[in-house]
C-alpha positions as CSV (number, residue, x, y, z in Angstrom):
1,M,-31.4,-138.1,15.3
2,T,-28.3,-139.4,13.4
3,P,-29.0,-142.5,11.2
4,A,-26.2,-144.5,12.9
5,I,-26.0,-147.2,15.4
6,T,-24.3,-145.6,18.5
7,L,-21.7,-146.9,20.9
8,E,-24.4,-146.7,23.5
9,E,-26.6,-149.1,21.5
10,L,-23.7,-151.4,20.8
11,L,-23.0,-151.5,24.5
12,V,-26.6,-152.5,25.2
13,W,-26.4,-155.2,22.6
14,S,-23.1,-156.5,24.1
15,C,-24.5,-156.5,27.6
16,Q,-27.7,-158.3,26.5
17,S,-25.8,-161.0,24.6
18,S,-23.4,-161.5,27.6
19,A,-26.3,-161.8,30.0
20,W,-28.1,-164.3,27.7
21,W,-25.0,-166.5,27.5
22,K,-24.4,-166.2,31.2
23,A,-27.9,-167.4,31.9
24,H,-27.6,-170.2,29.3
25,F,-24.3,-171.5,30.8
26,D,-25.9,-171.3,34.3
27,A,-28.7,-173.5,33.0
28,N,-26.3,-175.8,31.0
29,P,-22.9,-175.8,32.8
30,T,-21.6,-178.8,30.9
31,L,-21.5,-176.6,27.8
32,L,-18.5,-174.9,29.3
33,E,-16.5,-178.1,29.1
34,L,-17.1,-178.6,25.3
35,P,-13.9,-178.7,23.2
36,C,-13.3,-175.4,21.5
37,D,-10.3,-174.2,19.6
38,I,-11.4,-170.7,18.9
39,N,-8.8,-168.1,20.0
40,R,-6.2,-170.8,20.9
41,G,-8.2,-172.2,23.8
42,S,-9.3,-175.8,24.4
43,T,-12.8,-175.4,26.0
44,V,-15.9,-173.2,25.7
45,Q,-15.0,-171.7,29.1
46,Q,-11.7,-170.6,27.9
47,L,-13.4,-168.8,25.0
48,V,-15.8,-167.2,27.4
49,R,-12.9,-166.1,29.5
50,H,-11.3,-164.5,26.5
51,I,-14.5,-162.7,25.5
52,W,-15.1,-161.2,28.9
53,V,-11.4,-160.4,29.7
54,V,-11.3,-158.5,26.4
55,D,-14.4,-156.5,27.4
56,L,-12.6,-155.3,30.5
57,F,-9.2,-154.9,28.8
58,W,-10.6,-152.6,26.0
59,G,-12.7,-150.6,28.5
60,Q,-9.6,-149.9,30.4
61,R,-7.5,-149.2,27.3
62,V,-10.0,-146.9,25.7
63,T,-10.4,-144.9,28.9
64,G,-6.8,-144.8,29.9
65,L,-7.2,-146.9,33.1
66,P,-4.5,-149.3,34.2
67,Q,-5.0,-152.6,32.3
68,V,-5.7,-155.9,33.8
69,D,-2.9,-158.4,33.2
70,R,-4.8,-161.0,31.2
71,Q,-2.3,-163.7,32.2
72,V,-3.3,-163.6,35.8
73,V,-7.1,-163.5,35.4
74,P,-8.5,-166.8,36.7
75,G,-10.1,-169.3,34.4
76,G,-13.3,-169.4,36.4
77,P,-15.8,-169.9,37.9
78,L,-18.3,-168.5,35.4
79,Q,-19.5,-165.7,37.8
80,A,-15.9,-164.4,38.2
81,L,-15.6,-164.3,34.4
82,Y,-18.9,-162.5,34.0
83,D,-17.8,-160.0,36.6
84,L,-15.0,-159.0,34.1
85,H,-17.6,-158.2,31.5
86,L,-19.7,-156.2,34.0
87,E,-16.7,-154.1,35.0
88,G,-15.8,-153.5,31.4
89,A,-19.4,-152.5,30.6
90,R,-19.4,-150.1,33.7
91,I,-16.2,-148.5,32.4
92,F,-17.6,-148.0,28.9
93,R,-20.9,-146.7,30.3
94,A,-19.1,-144.1,32.4
95,A,-17.1,-142.9,29.4
96,L,-20.2,-142.8,27.2
97,G,-21.9,-140.6,29.9
98,D,-19.0,-138.2,30.0
99,P,-19.7,-135.3,27.6
100,G,-16.1,-134.2,27.8
101,F,-14.6,-137.6,26.9
102,L,-12.3,-137.3,23.9
103,W,-13.6,-140.1,21.6
104,D,-11.6,-138.9,18.6
105,E,-8.3,-138.9,20.4
106,T,-5.9,-141.4,18.8
107,I,-4.3,-144.1,21.0
108,P,-1.1,-145.8,19.9
109,L,-1.2,-149.6,19.7
110,E,1.9,-151.7,20.6
111,Y,1.1,-154.7,18.6
112,T,4.2,-155.6,16.6
113,W,2.2,-158.0,14.4
114,M,0.3,-155.0,13.0
115,P,1.8,-152.9,10.2
116,P,3.3,-149.7,11.6
117,E,0.8,-147.5,9.9
118,G,-2.1,-149.4,11.6
119,R,-0.7,-149.1,15.1
120,K,-3.0,-146.3,16.2
121,A,-6.8,-145.8,16.3
122,S,-9.3,-143.4,17.8
123,R,-10.9,-144.2,21.1
124,R,-14.2,-144.4,19.2
125,K,-12.9,-147.0,16.8
126,L,-11.4,-149.0,19.6
127,A,-14.7,-148.9,21.5
128,A,-16.6,-150.1,18.4
129,H,-14.0,-152.9,17.9
130,A,-14.4,-154.0,21.5
131,L,-18.2,-154.0,21.5
132,L,-18.3,-155.9,18.2
133,H,-15.6,-158.4,19.2
134,S,-17.8,-160.2,21.6
135,Q,-20.6,-160.5,19.1
136,R,-18.3,-162.2,16.6
137,H,-17.3,-164.7,19.2
138,W,-20.9,-165.3,20.5
139,A,-21.9,-166.1,16.9
140,Q,-19.0,-168.6,16.6
141,L,-20.0,-170.1,19.9
142,A,-23.7,-170.5,18.9
143,T,-22.5,-172.5,15.8
144,L,-20.1,-174.6,17.9
145,V,-22.7,-175.6,20.5
146,R,-25.3,-176.3,17.8
147,D,-22.8,-178.5,15.9
148,A,-22.0,-180.3,19.1
149,G,-25.7,-181.2,19.4
150,Y,-26.8,-178.5,21.8
151,P,-28.8,-175.8,19.9
152,S,-28.7,-172.7,22.0
153,G,-31.5,-170.7,20.4
154,F,-29.3,-167.6,20.6
155,L,-30.6,-164.8,18.4
156,G,-27.5,-162.7,18.4
157,D,-28.1,-160.6,15.2
158,L,-28.4,-156.9,15.7
159,L,-31.8,-157.1,14.0
160,F,-33.2,-159.2,16.8
161,N,-32.1,-156.8,19.6
162,A,-35.3,-155.2,20.9
163,A,-33.3,-152.3,22.5
164,L,-32.3,-151.1,19.0
165,E,-34.9,-149.6,16.8
């Protein structure tokens, strides 16, 4: 066994966190309307949309599939947004199960705001980025809803994920 956290384990953590928040929003739908300026949005629902669109976008990007146009993805309802995450997770799971997948292959990035020398990364690095991206935002969201008077009880740290030993 390698003493590293694997992409498979990060995917499990990502899926569990997304499922937890989906259930929490289903039980507390008014939370989606809270003001939120994280990632240039104005509500929690817009942040959730960003998180789950990015899950799908990076799954497609890493695996070479055609990418969703993030501008045309609807803003809701919650289940439609969660379906974006589920599709992204399905794509990552398929790639992780493919023994011939070229994880070390470098992909060019077309972001002009990045320095030219940083405009490429391995599929492995991009997958890790994608799977950690949501965790960063879930932590921000847990703080936001707590500060708004709605403690979530979210235990999002890697340490508290029972699937990872």
